[in-house]
C-alpha positions as CSV (number, residue, x, y, z in Angstrom):
1,M,13.9,-3.4,44.0
2,S,11.6,0.1,43.3
3,Q,8.7,-0.4,40.8
4,A,8.6,0.8,37.5
5,K,6.9,4.1,36.8
6,T,4.5,4.0,33.8
7,G,3.6,6.4,31.3
8,I,1.2,6.1,28.7
9,L,1.9,7.5,25.2
10,L,-1.8,7.6,23.0
11,A,-1.1,7.6,19.3
12,N,-2.9,8.5,16.4
13,L,-2.6,9.7,13.0
14,G,-2.7,13.4,13.1
15,T,-3.7,16.9,11.7
16,P,-2.9,19.8,9.9
17,E,-2.4,22.6,12.3
18,A,-4.9,25.1,10.3
19,P,-7.7,24.5,7.9
20,T,-5.1,26.4,5.9
21,P,-3.1,25.2,2.0
22,A,-0.2,26.1,3.5
23,A,-0.5,23.6,6.9
24,V,-2.8,21.0,4.9
25,K,0.7,20.7,2.2
26,R,2.7,20.7,5.2
27,Y,0.8,17.7,6.7
28,L,0.2,15.9,3.6
29,R,3.7,15.6,2.5
30,Q,4.6,14.2,5.8
31,F,1.8,11.6,5.6
32,L,1.8,10.9,2.0
33,S,5.8,10.3,2.2
34,D,5.9,7.4,5.0
35,R,6.7,4.5,3.3
36,R,4.1,2.5,5.3
37,V,1.6,4.6,3.6
38,V,3.1,4.9,0.0
39,D,5.4,2.4,-0.9
40,T,5.6,3.1,-4.6
41,P,9.8,3.8,-5.5
42,R,11.1,7.0,-4.0
43,L,12.3,7.5,-7.7
44,L,8.8,7.5,-9.1
45,W,6.9,9.2,-6.0
46,W,8.4,12.1,-5.0
47,P,8.1,14.5,-8.8
48,L,4.3,12.8,-8.8
49,L,3.9,14.2,-4.9
50,R,5.9,17.6,-4.7
51,G,5.0,18.3,-8.7
52,V,1.7,17.4,-8.8
53,I,-0.6,16.0,-6.0
54,L,0.8,18.6,-3.2
55,P,-0.3,22.0,-5.1
56,I,-3.3,20.2,-6.5
57,R,-5.1,18.6,-3.3
58,S,-3.8,21.0,-0.4
59,P,-6.1,24.1,-1.6
60,R,-8.9,21.3,-2.0
61,V,-8.6,19.3,1.4
62,A,-7.8,22.8,3.2
63,K,-11.7,23.8,2.1
64,L,-12.6,20.5,3.2
65,Y,-11.3,20.8,6.8
66,Q,-12.7,24.5,6.7
67,S,-16.2,23.3,6.7
68,V,-15.4,20.6,9.7
69,W,-13.2,22.8,11.8
70,M,-14.2,24.0,15.3
71,D,-13.8,26.4,17.5
72,E,-10.8,24.9,19.6
73,G,-9.5,23.5,16.4
74,S,-9.2,20.0,14.2
75,P,-11.8,17.8,15.5
76,L,-9.4,15.0,15.3
77,M,-7.4,16.9,17.9
78,V,-9.9,18.1,19.8
79,Y,-10.9,15.0,21.1
80,S,-7.6,13.1,20.9
81,R,-7.2,16.1,23.4
82,R,-10.5,14.8,25.4
83,Q,-9.6,11.6,25.7
84,E,-5.5,12.5,26.6
85,K,-6.9,14.5,29.3
86,A,-9.8,11.7,30.5
87,L,-7.5,9.1,30.4
88,A,-4.8,11.3,32.5
89,E,-8.0,11.7,35.6
90,R,-8.8,8.0,35.7
91,L,-5.0,6.9,35.9
92,P,-3.6,9.8,38.1
93,D,-0.7,7.8,39.0
94,M,0.3,7.2,34.8
95,P,1.6,10.2,33.2
96,V,-0.1,9.9,29.8
97,A,1.2,11.8,26.6
98,L,-0.8,12.0,23.2
99,G,1.7,11.7,20.0
100,M,0.9,11.6,16.1
101,S,2.4,9.7,13.2
102,Y,2.3,13.3,11.8
103,G,2.3,16.8,12.5
104,K,2.0,18.0,15.8
105,P,2.2,17.0,18.7
106,S,4.8,14.5,17.3
107,L,5.6,11.0,18.7
108,E,9.2,11.9,19.2
109,S,7.4,15.1,21.9
110,A,5.3,12.6,23.7
111,V,7.9,10.2,24.9
112,D,10.1,13.1,25.9
113,N,7.7,14.1,27.4
114,L,7.2,10.8,29.6
115,L,10.3,10.1,29.8
116,S,11.0,14.0,31.4
117,Q,8.0,12.8,34.2
118,G,10.5,9.7,34.9
119,V,9.0,7.3,33.3
120,D,10.8,4.2,32.0
121,H,7.9,2.1,31.0
122,I,5.7,2.6,28.5
123,V,2.3,1.3,27.4
124,V,1.7,2.4,23.8
125,L,-1.9,2.4,22.9
126,A,-2.6,3.5,19.1
127,L,-6.0,4.3,18.8
128,Y,-6.7,2.4,15.4
129,P,-9.0,-0.3,16.9
130,Q,-8.3,-2.8,13.9
131,Y,-4.2,-3.1,12.7
132,S,-2.9,-2.0,9.3
133,C,0.3,-2.0,8.2
134,S,-0.4,1.9,7.0
135,T,-1.4,2.8,10.9
136,V,0.0,1.1,13.4
137,A,2.9,-0.6,11.9
138,A,4.1,3.1,10.9
139,V,3.8,4.1,15.0
140,W,5.9,0.9,15.7
141,D,8.6,2.5,13.3
142,E,8.4,5.8,14.4
143,L,8.8,4.7,18.0
144,A,12.4,2.4,16.6
145,R,13.5,5.8,15.2
146,I,13.4,7.7,18.5
147,L,14.6,5.2,20.9
148,A,17.4,4.0,18.2
149,T,19.2,7.6,19.5
150,R,18.7,6.9,23.2
151,R,21.6,5.8,25.5
152,R,18.6,4.6,27.6
153,I,15.8,3.4,26.7
154,P,12.6,2.4,28.8
155,G,10.7,-0.7,28.6
156,I,7.9,-0.8,26.1
157,T,4.4,-2.4,25.9
158,F,2.8,-2.4,22.7
159,I,-0.8,-2.9,22.2
160,R,-1.4,-4.3,18.6
161,D,-5.2,-3.6,18.6
162,Y,-8.8,-4.2,20.1
163,A,-10.7,-5.1,17.2
164,Q,-12.3,-8.0,19.5
165,H,-12.5,-6.0,22.6
166,P,-15.3,-6.7,24.8
167,L,-15.6,-3.0,26.3
168,Y,-15.0,-1.6,22.8
169,I,-17.9,-3.7,21.1
170,A,-19.8,-3.1,24.0
171,A,-19.3,0.5,23.3
172,L,-20.3,0.7,19.6
173,A,-23.0,-1.2,20.6
174,N,-24.4,1.1,22.6
175,S,-24.1,3.9,20.5
176,V,-26.0,2.1,17.5
177,R,-28.6,1.7,19.8
178,A,-28.6,4.9,21.1
179,S,-29.0,6.1,17.1
180,F,-31.8,3.6,16.5
181,A,-33.4,5.0,19.2
182,K,-33.2,8.3,18.3
183,H,-33.7,8.2,14.4
184,G,-35.9,4.6,14.1
185,E,-34.3,1.4,13.2
186,P,-32.5,1.9,9.4
187,D,-33.4,-0.6,6.6
188,L,-29.6,-1.2,6.3
189,L,-26.6,-0.4,9.6
190,L,-23.8,0.5,7.4
191,L,-20.4,-0.2,9.3
192,S,-17.3,2.1,6.8
193,Y,-13.8,1.0,7.5
194,H,-10.8,3.3,6.5
195,G,-9.5,1.4,3.4
196,I,-6.3,0.1,2.1
197,P,-5.0,-0.7,-1.4
198,Q,-5.7,-4.3,-1.8
199,R,-2.4,-5.5,-2.6
200,Y,-1.2,-4.8,1.6
201,A,-3.4,-7.4,2.2
202,N,-2.4,-9.9,-0.6
203,E,1.1,-9.7,1.2
204,G,-0.2,-10.1,4.9
205,D,-1.4,-7.4,6.4
206,D,-4.3,-8.8,8.5
207,Y,-6.3,-5.6,8.3
208,P,-9.8,-7.1,6.2
209,Q,-9.7,-10.0,8.9
210,R,-9.9,-7.8,12.1
211,C,-12.3,-5.8,10.5
212,R,-14.4,-8.2,9.6
213,D,-13.4,-9.7,13.4
214,T,-15.2,-6.4,14.8
215,T,-18.1,-6.6,12.1
216,R,-18.9,-10.1,13.9
217,E,-18.8,-9.2,17.4
218,L,-20.7,-6.2,17.0
219,V,-23.4,-7.7,14.8
220,S,-23.9,-11.0,17.3
221,A,-24.1,-8.1,20.3
222,L,-26.9,-6.1,18.7
223,G,-28.7,-9.3,17.7
224,L,-29.2,-7.9,13.8
225,P,-30.0,-10.5,11.4
226,P,-26.7,-10.5,9.1
227,E,-28.7,-9.1,6.2
228,K,-29.5,-5.8,7.8
229,V,-25.9,-5.0,8.0
230,M,-22.8,-4.5,5.7
231,M,-19.4,-3.4,5.4
232,T,-17.5,-1.1,3.4
233,F,-14.4,0.7,2.4
234,Q,-13.9,4.0,2.1
235,S,-11.0,7.0,1.6
236,R,-9.4,5.1,-1.2
237,F,-6.4,7.1,-2.8
238,G,-4.3,6.6,-6.0
239,R,-5.4,4.2,-8.9
240,E,-4.9,0.4,-7.8
241,P,-7.3,-1.7,-6.3
242,W,-8.4,-0.9,-2.7
243,L,-10.2,-3.4,-0.4
244,T,-13.9,-3.6,-1.9
245,P,-16.8,-2.8,-1.6
246,Y,-16.1,1.0,-1.6
247,T,-18.8,2.5,0.4
248,D,-19.2,5.4,-2.1
249,D,-20.4,2.9,-4.1
250,T,-22.3,0.4,-2.1
251,L,-24.4,4.0,-1.2
252,K,-25.1,5.0,-5.0
253,M,-26.2,1.4,-5.5
254,L,-28.4,0.5,-2.0
255,G,-30.3,4.1,-3.0
256,E,-31.2,2.8,-6.4
257,K,-32.1,-0.5,-4.9
258,G,-34.8,0.8,-3.1
259,I,-33.1,1.1,0.3
260,K,-34.9,4.4,1.8
261,H,-33.2,4.8,5.6
262,I,-29.3,3.7,6.5
263,Q,-27.5,4.6,9.0
264,V,-23.7,4.7,8.8
265,M,-20.9,3.9,11.6
266,S,-16.8,4.1,10.8
267,P,-15.6,1.8,13.7
268,G,-12.4,2.0,12.6
269,F,-11.9,5.8,13.8
270,S,-11.5,6.4,17.3
271,A,-12.2,10.0,17.1
272,D,-13.9,11.9,14.4
273,C,-12.3,13.0,11.9
274,L,-12.2,14.7,8.1
275,E,-12.7,11.2,6.8
276,T,-15.8,10.5,9.5
277,L,-17.4,14.3,9.7
278,E,-17.3,15.5,5.9
279,E,-16.9,12.4,3.4
280,I,-19.1,9.9,5.2
281,A,-22.0,12.6,7.0
282,V,-21.9,14.7,4.5
283,Q,-20.3,13.2,0.7
284,N,-21.8,10.2,1.4
285,R,-25.1,11.2,2.3
286,E,-25.5,13.0,-0.8
287,F,-25.0,10.0,-2.5
288,F,-27.4,8.2,-1.3
289,L,-30.1,10.6,-1.3
290,E,-29.0,11.5,-4.9
291,A,-29.7,7.9,-5.6
292,G,-33.1,7.7,-4.4
293,G,-32.6,7.3,-0.3
294,E,-34.5,9.0,1.8
295,K,-32.8,9.1,5.4
296,Y,-29.2,8.8,6.4
297,E,-27.6,9.2,9.6
298,Y,-24.1,9.1,10.6
299,I,-23.6,7.6,14.1
300,P,-21.0,9.4,15.8
301,A,-17.6,8.0,16.7
302,L,-16.9,6.9,20.4
303,N,-14.4,10.1,20.8
304,D,-14.7,10.6,24.4
305,A,-17.1,8.7,25.4
306,P,-17.2,7.8,29.4
307,E,-17.2,4.0,27.6
308,H,-14.8,4.4,25.4
309,I,-12.3,6.0,28.2
310,D,-13.2,2.8,30.3
311,M,-12.2,0.6,27.6
312,M,-8.3,2.4,27.5
313,V,-8.2,1.5,31.2
314,S,-9.4,-2.0,30.7
315,L,-6.7,-2.1,27.9
316,I,-3.3,-0.8,29.8
317,A,-4.5,-2.6,32.9
318,N,-4.6,-5.8,31.1
319,S,-1.0,-5.3,28.8
320,R,1.1,-4.7,32.2
């Protein structure tokens, strides 16, 4: 019996194709229409989304994208393509394809790419270190939708998350140490994860626990006392309560309390993007400094660092 040919599907959230209001509007329409992201009843949500949120939010978000856009494109896309290329070089016998939940390249195009290369088994690596119904499960849903239209489907190995993977923790720890060596050890290391509505956690999403798992393992690897590290949640949207404490409110409070030097890392992001390069590195820095802080550094995502690619290779090898 011939051995199955395996391909790798790297999945991430997605990004607008250009830093323009029209491109951002297309992207946000698709993103905010996913029930995994916003589960408000459609009769209530559609008029609000199309009549209020998209017209108001798209131009504002486009300006933010313009502030972080790279020569090669959106930061998330640039780093994701680099990850795809680096992983393909490490695994020359396995086709690798990048797919995004929203925008291009789509998950469907990535699946088609792999199947066209004769793949009969796909390892799906969603690049979200901590599982959430709003991210990882959205990849699962879309993959099921795609394959529901096919007569012949490949075998699937789905990597749920890697919140405690030793190589992931080691890569994060080395990144923190490098920042400490460059800028000096701060008064506090703030670990800011993307938030989700508190209701999602109440209904069974174990995302908060997976964030706590990453935080616990990273603090242990660094050998820092617990009082030198805080865990917060960023990027809330809408009016209902999200996971707390909120990153922006916490930074304002810390500046007011006399904390002078902070370094911030966002361990839930596998690649730098608008939420890290603008929200954390710029907006939240201003909040902290305006509240009385003096030094603030953002520790970049792992992006295409060799240690990050090593972790992906290990995840894939151990999943088969």
